[in-house]
N, C-alpha and C positions, 0 to 999 in steps of 0.2 A: 904277757910280756910287760912289764913293768921297768920305767926306768926314776931314775932322781933328775934335778937339774939342782941347780943351786942360784938365788935368787938374791939382789939384795933387797933389805927393809922396804924400798920404795917401790922397786918392781912387787915385790909380795904384794905389797897394798892392795898397787892398780891390778894384780891379777883378781884378788879377791872380791875388788869391787864389783869387777866385770863380771866376772859368774853370779855374784849376787844379784846383779842387775838384770842378769839374763834364767837367773832359778836354777844354775846350774851348780853343780861341785865343780872344781878348781880343774880335778883330773879332766871332766868332761868338757872342761873350759879349753882346754890347753888339747884337747885332743881333736874337739871340731875345730879350731887355730889352724892345726899343722894339717890337716886334712885342706881347709881353706887353702892355705899358702901353695900347697903340693897344688892342687889344682889349679890356681889362678898360674902359677910359676911355668907350671908345662904345658899351660892353654889346654888342658885335656879335653879331646873330643872324640872320646871313647865311648860309643854306643851299643847295649846290649842291643838283643833281637826287638826288645821294645823299644827302644829308642831312649833307655835311661842309661843315666853312666853311673856303675854299679860300684861299690868297695873293691870287689874281687876285683872287675877289670881294672881299675887305678892299680891296686897292687898288682897286677899280671903286668902293666906297663910299666912300672917304676921297674921290678926287678928284671925286666927284657933290658931297659936303658942303663941300670946297674951291669948288666952282666957282660953289655958293650964295652964298657971301663976295663 
């Protein structure tokens, strides 16, 4: 899946600088930021059998929460 967002010139420069600082593409920087925000906001405590948070667990949790609405 892909999407686009509109950024001001200042926002674009900030995003580019952040991505370069961490040796990421701008796409990867936004992707990481999105998932970190989701984890923080929902204070996710989902654990797999190995005791690790997985992307699939997060997606399942978010989909279940959205289905409740």
